[in-house]
Wavefront OBJ file of the C-alpha trace (Angstrom):
o trace
v 84.406 24.441 -21.182
v 85.103 25.895 -17.710
v 83.796 29.398 -17.016
v 87.146 30.436 -15.534
v 90.377 28.472 -15.711
v 93.909 28.927 -14.400
v 96.352 26.490 -15.983
v 99.987 26.069 -14.922
v 100.236 29.695 -13.752
v 103.658 30.770 -12.503
v 105.298 33.972 -11.303
v 108.954 34.519 -10.475
v 110.759 37.523 -9.047
v 114.406 36.785 -9.721
v 115.044 33.554 -7.849
v 111.812 33.742 -5.846
v 108.896 31.720 -7.207
v 105.804 33.442 -5.843
v 103.369 31.220 -7.783
v 104.328 27.713 -8.906
v 102.510 25.874 -11.682
v 99.072 26.628 -10.203
v 95.928 25.198 -11.806
v 92.253 25.370 -10.868
v 88.820 25.872 -12.440
v 85.815 27.895 -11.294
v 82.273 27.101 -12.407
v 79.897 29.861 -13.457
v 77.902 31.108 -10.468
v 80.303 29.598 -7.946
v 81.774 31.302 -4.883
v 85.373 30.079 -4.831
v 87.759 30.937 -1.990
v 91.554 30.928 -1.954
v 93.152 30.613 1.481
v 96.612 29.976 2.842
v 99.236 31.284 5.268
v 100.757 34.729 4.785
v 103.131 34.707 1.835
v 101.420 31.769 0.145
v 100.981 33.746 -3.091
v 97.230 34.362 -2.930
v 97.215 38.062 -3.843
v 99.902 37.402 -6.465
v 97.370 35.163 -8.224
v 94.893 38.061 -8.343
v 97.618 40.361 -9.639
v 98.379 37.888 -12.415
v 94.704 37.558 -13.368
v 94.250 41.340 -13.542
v 97.586 41.858 -15.333
v 99.276 43.843 -12.588
v 102.079 41.285 -13.020
v 103.167 39.469 -16.167
v 103.007 35.700 -15.747
v 106.269 33.766 -16.025
v 104.302 30.841 -17.407
v 100.869 29.311 -17.768
v 97.551 30.785 -18.835
v 94.314 32.301 -17.538
v 91.096 31.893 -19.516
v 87.650 33.391 -19.056
v 84.987 31.511 -21.031
v 87.750 30.013 -23.127
v 89.427 33.325 -23.981
v 93.059 33.744 -23.046
v 93.574 36.916 -20.984
v 97.191 36.654 -19.812
v 98.407 38.751 -22.755
v 95.742 41.453 -22.621
v 96.598 45.050 -21.807
v 95.758 45.827 -18.196
v 92.988 48.263 -19.094
v 91.299 45.614 -21.248
v 90.822 43.111 -18.413
v 87.784 44.917 -16.996
v 86.248 45.007 -20.469
v 86.338 41.208 -20.486
v 84.085 41.193 -17.413
v 86.554 41.009 -14.513
v 86.525 43.454 -11.592
v 88.325 43.359 -8.243
v 88.673 44.907 -4.839
v 91.940 45.328 -2.931
v 93.346 44.416 0.491
v 93.855 48.098 1.207
v 90.885 50.282 0.312
v 91.560 52.205 -2.908
v 88.888 54.936 -2.927
v 89.011 58.676 -3.601
v 88.576 59.944 -0.054
v 87.868 63.538 -1.072
v 84.957 62.474 -3.285
v 81.449 61.373 -2.356
v 80.219 57.798 -2.355
v 78.185 58.572 -5.480
v 81.218 59.980 -7.307
v 83.334 56.954 -6.377
v 80.681 54.613 -7.691
v 80.266 56.611 -10.902
v 84.012 56.282 -11.487
v 83.574 52.524 -11.432
v 81.846 52.838 -14.826
v 84.875 54.404 -16.501
v 85.267 51.413 -18.832
v 81.718 51.705 -20.200
v 81.406 53.449 -23.600
v 80.453 57.132 -23.315
v 80.737 58.192 -26.966
v 83.642 59.626 -28.920
v 85.774 62.523 -27.747
v 83.882 64.859 -30.082
v 80.537 63.648 -28.744
v 81.709 64.273 -25.191
v 83.045 67.733 -26.006
v 79.671 68.770 -27.422
v 77.596 66.722 -24.956
v 75.718 65.013 -27.759
v 72.647 62.828 -27.080
v 74.720 59.627 -27.172
v 76.759 60.943 -24.232
v 73.679 61.929 -22.243
v 72.151 58.496 -22.827
v 75.354 56.832 -21.637
v 75.441 59.012 -18.513
v 71.808 58.147 -17.739
v 72.584 54.450 -18.160
v 75.548 54.807 -15.811
v 73.397 56.533 -13.209
v 70.822 53.725 -13.407
v 73.474 51.069 -12.821
v 74.937 53.023 -9.898
v 71.529 53.541 -8.306
v 70.815 49.806 -8.563
v 74.066 49.041 -6.724
v 73.321 51.684 -4.073
v 69.964 49.999 -3.467
v 71.475 46.500 -3.393
v 74.138 47.426 -0.835
v 71.950 49.762 1.266
v 74.258 52.734 0.582
v 71.498 55.320 0.102
v 72.145 57.080 3.467
v 75.775 57.661 2.423
v 75.390 58.568 -1.268
v 76.460 62.236 -0.820
v 78.881 61.632 2.061
v 82.614 62.105 1.559
v 84.425 58.802 1.781
v 86.975 60.296 4.200
v 84.286 60.682 6.861
v 82.846 57.165 6.637
v 83.466 54.251 9.008
v 85.894 51.623 7.746
v 83.187 48.990 7.280
v 81.131 51.302 5.039
v 84.210 52.116 2.971
v 84.700 48.408 2.333
v 81.125 48.174 1.038
v 81.657 51.247 -1.162
v 84.715 49.608 -2.708
v 82.646 46.476 -3.305
v 79.999 48.658 -4.947
v 82.542 50.351 -7.203
v 83.625 46.945 -8.491
v 80.005 45.920 -9.064
v 79.065 48.950 -11.165
v 81.658 47.845 -13.733
v 79.219 45.040 -14.564
v 81.569 42.093 -14.008
v 80.884 38.473 -14.784
v 83.774 37.527 -12.487
v 84.357 39.437 -9.233
v 87.680 39.115 -7.403
v 87.541 40.026 -3.704
v 90.927 40.421 -2.021
v 90.466 39.904 1.751
v 87.027 41.560 1.854
v 86.612 40.866 5.601
v 89.972 42.384 6.564
v 89.439 44.941 9.343
v 85.751 44.140 9.800
v 84.147 43.171 13.091
v 82.043 39.965 13.362
v 78.777 41.819 12.711
v 80.173 43.516 9.604
v 81.582 40.192 8.398
v 78.123 38.619 8.797
v 76.640 41.436 6.687
v 79.365 40.945 4.076
v 78.370 37.292 3.758
v 74.832 38.499 3.061
v 76.082 40.834 0.298
v 78.139 38.087 -1.342
v 75.140 35.743 -1.408
v 73.002 38.529 -2.898
v 75.625 39.327 -5.533
v 75.514 35.753 -6.736
v 71.755 35.277 -6.444
v 70.547 38.667 -7.726
v 73.277 39.508 -10.241
v 74.499 36.062 -11.288
v 78.118 37.034 -10.688
v 80.817 34.421 -10.115
v 82.996 35.278 -7.107
v 86.603 34.341 -6.359
v 87.874 35.650 -3.040
v 91.131 35.581 -1.116
v 90.314 35.463 2.569
v 91.751 34.634 6.007
v 88.471 34.744 7.923
v 87.263 31.142 7.896
v 83.865 32.109 9.297
v 83.203 34.035 6.067
v 84.710 31.305 3.890
v 82.578 28.635 5.571
v 79.452 30.774 5.229
v 79.648 31.555 1.505
v 82.224 29.442 -0.353
v 81.240 26.401 -2.412
v 84.847 25.264 -2.725
v 88.175 26.306 -1.236
v 91.657 26.233 -2.726
v 94.458 26.123 -0.161
v 97.838 27.511 -1.225
v 101.230 27.084 0.376
v 104.493 28.519 -0.941
v 102.897 29.493 -4.227
v 101.356 26.165 -5.071
v 98.174 24.199 -4.606
v 98.033 22.274 -1.347
v 94.376 21.179 -1.179
v 91.037 21.750 -2.893
v 87.572 20.897 -1.599
v 84.603 22.095 0.393
v 85.256 24.325 3.431
v 84.683 21.368 5.758
v 87.022 19.122 3.763
v 89.957 21.521 3.697
v 89.610 22.471 7.371
v 89.933 18.817 8.365
v 92.791 18.056 5.944
v 95.985 17.223 7.914
v 98.133 18.961 5.287
v 96.173 22.194 5.724
v 96.356 21.992 9.504
v 100.118 21.468 9.274
v 100.517 24.433 6.894
v 98.758 26.771 9.322
v 99.867 25.367 12.664
v 103.023 23.403 11.875
v 103.425 19.656 11.736
l 1 2 3 4 5 6 7 8 9 10 11 12 13 14 15 16 17 18 19 20 21 22 23 24 25 26 27 28 29 30 31 32 33 34 35 36 37 38 39 40 41 42 43 44 45 46 47 48 49 50 51 52 53 54 55 56 57 58 59 60 61 62 63 64 65 66 67 68 69 70 71 72 73 74 75 76 77 78 79 80 81 82 83 84 85 86 87 88 89 90 91 92 93 94 95 96 97 98 99 100 101 102 103 104 105 106 107 108 109 110 111 112 113 114 115 116 117 118 119 120 121 122 123 124 125 126 127 128 129 130 131 132 133 134 135 136 137 138 139 140 141 142 143 144 145 146 147 148 149 150 151 152 153 154 155 156 157 158 159 160 161 162 163 164 165 166 167 168 169 170 171 172 173 174 175 176 177 178 179 180 181 182 183 184 185 186 187 188 189 190 191 192 193 194 195 196 197 198 199 200 201 202 203 204 205 206 207 208 209 210 211 212 213 214 215 216 217 218 219 220 221 222 223 224 225 226 227 228 229 230 231 232 233 234 235 236 237 238 239 240 241 242 243 244 245 246 247 248 249 250 251 252
């Protein structure tokens, strides 16, 4: 049974077919990249997986469980977390507060227990703090823990958003253009974080990315999309030398 499977996934907006009968599998512990020209439907796939959009057809399964009919707020409880193309942080809050918010899906006791701050709530808060501190240590965010996000450099904000996804405790992490806006040095550091996330935390990663230096550095396999459908699938070296991929990016 595949760890993660997309089978015949489709999405239509009126007469526009953004995703067309797309199928692929991801093995547990794999770093899997999705690439393609602008408008190929890459982010739409992420939005279907995380239930931002309702699929027009097909299915998505995590460890054999169908998730395409789940409520949006239940997706994270199944072990899926994501980042976004555009950073979605609370700029008026500190790095620590933003990371703590990433644990919102973890159980913190009943409403009554929270109102009276019962021991079960305090234990849950301590557990949350431990998880957050582990992520701060992993991503070297300690110097910024009490800094407001609004005052941080763009590259640090990207790492904070990555950290917020990690504190949710995902088994599957979706990274939507994580290298967007980063300079070459920051992209090199990001590759280091992605390798650590897999090695230290055992998290499976699926990322949408345009930066082929990052894809080549970390991805085990690459899916190439064009006009909402699968064009090629293979190792980074295989897809970069595929004539169909070259034509899709550069023209025949």
